[in-house]
Every structure is written in C-alpha cells, then in structure tokens.
N, C-alpha and C positions, 0 to 999 in steps of 0.2 A: 232147549225149551225156555229157559229162564226160570227164576224163582217165583212161586205163587206168593202174592203179597196181599190179596184181598178179593172182595167181590163187589160188583156193581150194585149200588143201592137204588139210584135213580138215573134217568136219562132226561136231560133238559134240551128242548129245541132240537137242533140238527146235529150238534156235535159236542155238547158238554156232558160230562159224566161225573157222578158223585159216587165215591168208592169208599167202602168201609175197610179199614186196615187194622189188624190186630197188633198189639204191642210188639210182639217178637218179630214182626215184619217191617215195622215202621223205619228202622234204621237203614233199610235198603233203598228207601225212596225219600230220605230226609232232605236231599239237596234240591232246591228249586231248579226246574229245567230237566228233571229226570224223565226218561222215556219208559213207557209201559206198553204192553200189547194185550190183545184179546181177540177172540173169535166173534164175529157178528152173527146175527140170527141165520145167515145163509152160509156160515162156515168160513167166511173170508177173513184172513188175518189183518187186523187194523193196528195202527200205532197211535199213541196219544202222548201228550206232553202235560206233565203235572204243573198246574198253575197256582194252586192255593192249598192251604191246610186248615183244618179245624180240629184242634186237639182238645178233648173235653174229658172230664171225670164225671161219669154219670151219677155216682153215688153222692158226690158233693153238690150236684145240681138239685138233688131232692132235699129240700130244707128239713123235712121231718126226720131225716136220717143223720143230720149233722151231729146232734147230741150223742147218738148211739155210736158214731164213729170216733168221737173224741177218745184219745188214749190208745187208738189202734193205728199207729203211724205206718205200719207195714201193710195196711190194707189199701190196695189201689184197684179200682175197677174202672177201666178206661174204654172209651170208644173213639178211635181216631178216624177222621174222614179226610179225604183229599178230593179236590176237584181237578179234572183233567180235560183237555181239549183234544178231540180227535184230529190228527194232522194228515192222515192218509191211510192207504191200504196197499198191500203187496200184490204185485202182478208181474210175473216173469222176472223176478229179481229186482224190480224197480219199485219205487214208492210213488204211487199215484196220489196226488193231493185231492182231498175231499173224503166223502163218506160213501162207500158202496152200499151198505145197509147197516142199520143200527143194531146194537146188541140188546139182549133181553136182561132185565134186572136179575141178579143172581149169577150172571156170567163171571167166571173166574178171570182175574187179572194177573199178569205175569210181568216181571221186569224184562226189558229188551236187552239182549246180550250185546256186549261191546262189539263182538264180531259182526253181528247183524248191522249195527249202526255204521261200523267202518265200511261194510260192504255197500251200504246205501250211499255213502259219501265218496267212495273210491272212483266213481264215474266222472268226477270233476277234477280240475287240475290247479286251481288257484288256492293254495293253502294259506290261510290267514290266522289260524289259531287252533285251539283245542276245545272240545266240548267241556263246559264247566262241570257237568255231571259225570263225565267219563274222560278224564284227562289223558288217557292213553289213545283217544280217538281224535285224529286231525279233522278239522272242519274245512271243507273246500267249497269253492263257489264255481258256478258255471260262468266263465268269462263272457261268452256270447250273450247270455241273458243279462249279465251285469251291465255291459256297456250299451247294448242296443236298447234296453228298456230303461236305462239311466238308474242312478242310485243316489241315496242320501246318506250322509254320515252326520248324525246329530248328537249333541252332548252339551252338558254344562262345562264351564271352564275347569280345566284340571282333571277331566275324566278320561283322557286318553285319545281325544279326537285327532290331534296331529300325529300321534304315534300310529293310529290306525291308517291314516292317509299314507304315511311314510312306508309302512309295511306293505300296503297294497301296491303302491308304485314300485317298490323294490322287487316284490314278487313278480310283477309283470315284466320288469326289465331283466330279471334273471331267467324267466321262463320262455320269453319270446325273443326272436332274433331281430325282428323289424317292427317294433311297436311305434306308435306315434302318440305322445301324450303332451298336452299343453296344461301346465299347472299355473293357475293364477295365485301367486303367493303373496297375499295381502300384507303379511307381516314379515316376509323374508325368513321363514322358518325352515325351508327345505333345502337351503343352500348346501348343507353337508352331503347331499346325494351326489353332488358334482365330484367330490373326491372319492366317493364310494364306487361310482360307476364312471370312471374316466373315459371320455370319448362317446359316452351314451347320454350324458346329461349336460345341457348347456344352460347358463344363466344369463338372462338379459336384464339390465337395470338402466334406468335413465341416468345419463351422465350427471355428475354433481356429488353432493355430500354422501348420498347413500351408496353410490358406486364405490367411492373411496373407502367407506367403512367396510363394505363387503370384501374389498381387496385385503384390508388389514386384518379383519377378523378371521377370514377363512383361507387366506393365502391363495385366492383364485383371481383370474382375470375375467370378470364378467364382460360380455359383449354389450356395447352401448345400445340401449333400446331407443329407437326413434319412431315417433308417431307423428309424421308431418301434418301440419295444420290443414293442408289441402285434402288430406285423406279423411278428415272428419266430416260428418254430416252437419246439417243446420242445427239440430238439437244439441249435438255434442259441443259445438262451438258456443252456442248460447249458454250451455251449462258451465263451461270453464270461464266464461265472462260473467257468470253469476247474474244473468238477466232474469228478472222476475217475470212470471207469466203475465203479470199486469202491465209490464213495460211494453205495451203494444207497439208504440212508435219505434222504439229501439229494435224490437224484434223484426219489424217491417223493414227498417233500414238495413239490418243485417241480412235478411233474406234477399232483398233486392241486390245488395252488393255481391252476395254469393252467386246469385243467378247471373248477374252481369259478367262476373269473372269466369264462371264456368262455361257460359255460352260463347265466350271468346274462343274457347277450345272446341266446342261442339254446339251447334245451334239448337239441338233438341235437349240439352242438358237440363237437369233439375237442380235445386239447391243442395241436393245430397250426393250428387255424382262425384266420384274421386277424380277430378280433373285439376291439373296443376295451377297453383298460384302461390305467391309468397305472402307472409304476414304483412309486409310493408304494402303490398298491392291491395290487400284487404283494407288496411288502414286508409289508404288513399281513396278507396272506392266508397267509403261511408258518407252518406248524406248528399253527395253530388252538389247541386247548387243551393242546398239547404244547410250549408256549413254554419250558419248563425243560429240554427235551431238548437235549443238547449239539449234536447234528446240526442241529436246527432253528435254534439260536442262531447256529451257525457260518454256516449258509446265509443267515440274515438279515444277518449282518455283511458277507458277500460282496455281497449285493444293495445294502446301504447304501454300501459302498465304490464299487460301480459307479455309483450315483447321484451320488456326490460327485466322481467323476473328471471334470474339466473337458473333457477331450478326447473324452469319450463322451456329451456332452450331445446329440449328433445322434441318439443312440439313446434315452437315458433322459429327455431333456427337449426334444423337438422342437417348438419354439414354433409354427412355421408349420403343421406337420401337425396339431397340436392345435387350432389355430384353424380349420383347414379342417374337421376332424371336427365341431366345435361348430356350424359354419355349415351342415353337410350336413343336408338335410331327410330326413324319413322315420323309420320305426321300425326297431328292431333285428330281425334282423341286417342288413337292407338298408342301414341307415345306415352301419355299419362297412364293408360291402363296397363301397359307393359311394365312401366316403372313401379306402379302400385303393386302388381303381382310379385315382382322381385323383392320389393321391400318387405312384404309380409310372409311370403312363402318360406323364408328362412326360419320363421317361428314355428312352422308346421313340419319340419324335417323329421326324419326317423330318430327314435330315441325320445328323451323327455326334454322339453323346453320349459324352464322355470322363469316366469315373468315376476321379478322381484319388485314389488310396489311399496315396500315398507317406507314410511316417512312422507309419502305424498298425501296432500289433502284429499278428502273423500271425493270431491267433485272431479278431481283430476284422475283418481283411480277409476271411477265409474265411466268417465269419458274414454280413458285409455282402453279399458276392457271392452266397452261398446265398439270402439273402432277396430280392435283386433278381432273380436268375434264376428263382426260384420264382414271383415276381410276373409275370415275363415269360411263363413257361409258362402261367400261368392266363389271362393276357390273350390269348395266342396261341390257346389251346384254345377260349376263349369265341368268338373270331372264327370259328374253323373250324366250331364248332357252329352259328353264325349264318349259315353259308354263305359266309363271306368268309375271305380269308387276309391276314395282316399280315406280309409278308416282312421279316425282320430278320436281320442278321449280327452275331453276338457274337464279338468278338476278345478272347481270354483271354491276356493277357500273364503270364509266369511261371506257366504252367498247372500245373507240378508242385507249386505251393503249394496250389492249389485242388482238384487231383485226384491226390494222391500214390499211389505204387505200393503201399506196404505198410502204410498206416494209414488210418483213417477220419477225415474232417473233414466238417463240415456241408455244404460245397459239392460234395463228390465225387458224391453220389448224383444230384443234379439235373443236374450237368454230364454224367454218363454217360447219364442219361435223354435229355437233349437230343441227345447224340451218336447214340444208338440210334434215337430216334423223331422228332427235330427236322424231318426232311425232310417228314413228313406234315403238320406244323403251320406250315411256313414259317419255321423257325428254323435258320439255318446257324451253324456254329461254326468259328472259326479258333483253333487251339491253338498257342501260342507258348511255347517253352521253351529254356533253355540247359542243361537237365539231363534229356535224354530218358530216361536210365536210371532216373530217379525218378518218371517219369510212369506213370499207370495204363495198363497194357497194353490194357485194355478201351477206354479213350478213344482211344489212339493207333491201335488197329486199325480204328476207325470213320472215320478220316480218309482220304478217298479220293484226296487230292492231297498229295504231299510236296514241300516246299521245304526242302532241307537244305543249309545253308551249312557252312563249315569245322568239322569235328568230329574231334578227335584221340583222344578217350578210347575205347579198344576196347569198353568196356561200352556206351557210348552208341551206337557203331556197330552192335553186336549187337542192341541194343534197336530201333534204326531198321530194321535188316535184317529183323527178325522181323515187321515191320508193313507191308512194302512188297511190291509184285508181284515175282515171280521175276526178271523181266527186268532189274531195276536192282540186284539183289543184288551183282553184281560192282562196280558203280559206287560203292556205299556204302563199299566198302573203300578207295576213293580219296578220301574226303572230307577226309582229313588233308592232302592235297596241294593243295586248292583255295586260291585267293588270297582275301583279304578282299573281300567283296562278290560273290564267285562262289557259285552255288548249283546243286545237282542238283535239277532240277524234273521230277517224274514223276507219273503217275496220271491220274485221271478228267478233270481240267481241262486237262491238257497234251496237245497233239496227238501228241507223241512225247517220250520221255525226252531231256533236254538238260542240258548244262552252260551256265548262263546268267550273264552279267555283269549283275547287277541294277543298275538306274540308281542314281546317287547322289542322294539326297534333297536334299542341300546344293547340288549342282550344278544340279538341276532347278529348285529353288524359291528359291535364294539365302537360305536360312535354316537354322539348325542345330536339331537335336533337343535336348531337355532332358537326355538321358542322355550327352551328349558328354563324352569324357575331358578332364580338366584338362590344359592345356598347362603342364606343370611347368617347362619351360625358360624360358618367357616369364614365368610367375608368379614364379619365383625370381630373375628378373633385374630386378624392379621392387619398390619398397617396398609392403608390404601392411598397411594399417591395420585395426584392429578397428572394427566398426560397433556402433551401439547396438542390442543384441539384445532390449531390454525388450519391444518390441511383438510379438516372436515367442514370448515366454514367458508372457505374461499369458493367463489363461483367458478363454473367451467370457463367462463369468459376470462376471468383473471388467470386461471391455469394456462389458458392458451397464450396469454400475453407473457407469462413467466417462462413457459417451457417452449413456446413457439408452436406454430400450427403443424409443422412437419413432425415434431416429436409426438404431438397428440395423435396424428394420423398413424404413426408407427404403433402406438398402443392399441389402435383399433384394427390391426392388420387382419385378424380373423374374419371380421365382417366384410372388410374391403375385398379380401380374396374371394369370398363367396359372391359378392356383387360382380367381380370381374368374370367369374365363371358363368354367371347368369346373363351377362351382357351379350 
C-alpha cells in the first residue's frame, strides 16, 4: 500500500496538488522527483510526482509569539507542504497518462512502492539509468516511441550530455542485432565506440589532418569520408564558397553553371540534382563569355581556392568516388544516380556509422551534413516507394550548428523536413545541444521525448519549457539544481516523467569518451614534451606524393572493397 505521508490541502487546475506533510513523514519524500499515489473521487488510483517544497515554522511566522518563544529552543511547530503534479492513473497494470478524475481535499496520500514503479517500467527495454528517488529501480524507454517521435538531449556544458548519447547508442547496439544509426559527431567525441563494438561501429572522417589524428589517438583506421562536389546542391556549394546572399551576380553565375553542367547529363535537371561533374568543369563553366566581369572573376578565384585547399579534397577531388563513377555502367542520368546511391548508402549500413567532423570549419560541417542527410532522405523515400522501410536513427550532435534559430544554413531545411516527416519514411532524429536557446523552435517542437540534463541559463530553460508538455513545465525550472549525470526525462518514450541518474558510460564500459576534460592537476604535475606535428600538418596531396597513390589506395581498402561489391 505504501506509507501514508499526508493529506491533500488544495487542488489547482487540472493536475496540481498541494499536500500537507507532518514532520515524521517528511523524510520519506525529501528527494525531488519522489512518486506518491492517491485515490481520486471515483476511487481510481492515481500517481503524482513531487515538484516543490514549502517548509515553514508556523509559530515563528507569528510575530507576536517570537518573544514568548525566546529561550525555548526545543519548541518546533511546523507545517510542511509539498506540491505535486498528477502524472497518470492505473488501468490493467499500465499507467495511463493524464487524469481520470480529481481527488477531493482531505484525501490521504501514500508513497509509491518501488515494486509498483519497477512494474510500470518493466514493459520497456531500453535501460538508460535509475530513478533518482529510488535507485534500485531501472528507468527504461520505449524504443519505438523514442525513435519514431524523435527526441532531444539538452544540457549545459559538462552536465553529461555526451555521456547520455554514448549510453543510449551503446544500449541500442547491445540490445538489437540489426540497428542502423548515423551519428553526426561534430567534435569527434564518440570514436571510442569503435573499439567497444568492433564490427558494429564504423568511423568516417575526411582525409587530412583529422583522419591522421584519429589514427594516432585511438589506434583505428577510419574510412575516408568523401562528399563529391557534384552531389551537393546549389545552396551547399554557395555556402562553402561563402557567397553572401547579396552577391546576386555571383549566385546567378553559379546557378547557371550548375544548370548547364547537370543538363548535359539530363535535359530536365535542376541546379540541385546529383548529376556528375568535376570541380574543374565547374570552374571552366563560370561566366561563359563574361570572363571579364569582376563578379565572374571573383567567383572563379573562390572556386580555384576551394580546389587548392588540401583539407577540402574530400569534396573537390574525391579519388575513390571518382573511380566508382567511372566504373559504374549505364547511360546518364542513371549512371550518376547509381554512383550517387553507392557512395552514400555505405554510410547507412547496419550498425552505427560515426561521421567525425571535428576540426572542419562550420560552413563545411553544415554543407557536409546537409548533403549526407539529403542523400539519406532520397534513399529512405525510394525504399518507401518500393514498399519497404529502411529504419535509421540520426543523432545530431551540436544540433544548434546545423539548425540554428535565427539564420539559414544549408542543413536546416532538410533537418526540419526529417523532423516533420521522418516518421513516415522510417527516419528518426536525436537532437543534441548545449545551447537550446539557439536551436530552431520548429525542430525542438517536433521532438516527442525530452532528456534534459543540468541547465542553468534562464533563456535555455524558457526555450525548453516552450517545447514540452504542460506536465513537466514546473520541473524544467528545477534543471539548474540537477547533479551532473541527472536528467529530467519526459514525453512519448517515457512511461512517466522522471528525474533519472543516467548510467556512467565510463563505469559501464571501462572506457572514456573522446570529449573528456583534461585533468589539469595531473598534466601539470608531470613534464609534457612536444611531439613531432609534421604528420598532422601535411596535406593529403603531399601524402600522396610522398607515399604514392597505390599506397594511399591500400589504406582505403575497406571502402574500395565495399564499392566493388556494389558495382
């Protein structure tokens, strides 16, 4: 039955209770996030979550008694009150969210037994932590609702956001045999998952400095990420060229050049269709007979600079993708489309694919993500049209970079499209951010499940509150008081709103994430020598000259083998 801890004093609105609690019972509900239960006016058992406390000493509130009480330190007359939000009612062993009927003032309140809570949570299978108010009870999520209705993981820096993502991904990889996850790893934090789940986790990184650093730091061989220029749309190419929206002549020249190149492959092509051309062909097509025009000259210089940038060869000179295109049989436009599908489908294979984008400029990150997600959308749509579904979860780290609130970037449109329509095409979205106030409200509003860790910025809290169900609005205000690793979990995938102690990834798997803070105390207690940084600063082009093209191809054997199978 649970322990009786007080009585209802008032009922506010649809679901808020004010409860009087005597001193001898207060210790049983002193933890925020504690669950209680009561019978409504129709006898139906309801559950509620304690959200606030008012502890007062009635005698000391009466000024005329202060003098009389002086010298009587052992006299304490208290009246403790708590507020609670009704979260649901019991029916056939399940918790139905909402209120069946309200209780009457004076109704007795009892603590919810841990056995009851465990029973309500046992119906789900994605175990991510333990209830903060009952540490013996595991907290589980409904995977179907989590992915199909999308979710957000929001927190301030250092609160456990990356740990939560790593635990969630690891639990999915452990629990399911054939999952598909695409992790946009903006700061290359999740690379350790590769060694933890060999054969199930792949890392793709643009060739160059970052790929070399990943090899040395983690002892892995990342596959080279290639995002050929011809697979980018008009807006993406304009973004990496840093063309201002006011540079109308340059934008017009670029659009005309793309249209010309793509219509050589298909007469009905648009400037956005993924039809093959090379960066040099684009350079030659700019301006036409207007090569003396300053705008055309400036645009050609920008394209030339792009081609010369060694860290952008994965876009402008993608060796493996170009070889694949040449080997692909058929006439245009089928040849381009077939090559396009093979280039990107490797990123959507079973298991988890980590796209490591650490070290790239933000405009290259947004363009890369936009291109990959647009390819995913095309692949998913084609499967649905063929009567099949290819379920995949996209986890978007630092989502405020890719879908910002007050400005347009190439990735924003496709991300919002996935958020609005992804459920119909089997594409789920996990939105991860440490700056909720900078996130697109459209995107955040589409996330059916909230996992909010410690957040102290009032603007962030207001932004979160505007996107969640009414029932947890009060709890959002308490996010600043959460401990590191604690999260408010609520929404479609959660059986009921809860404060959860998320498992520690390091404790579970005995390994650290890449984004762990430096231990300054230890580092400054030992001598630190410089390393030879030459290998991290040479371009891929220089590496080719030094090692030879054949040696470079050998290092990329995994991706080449995949391409051969797909040819």
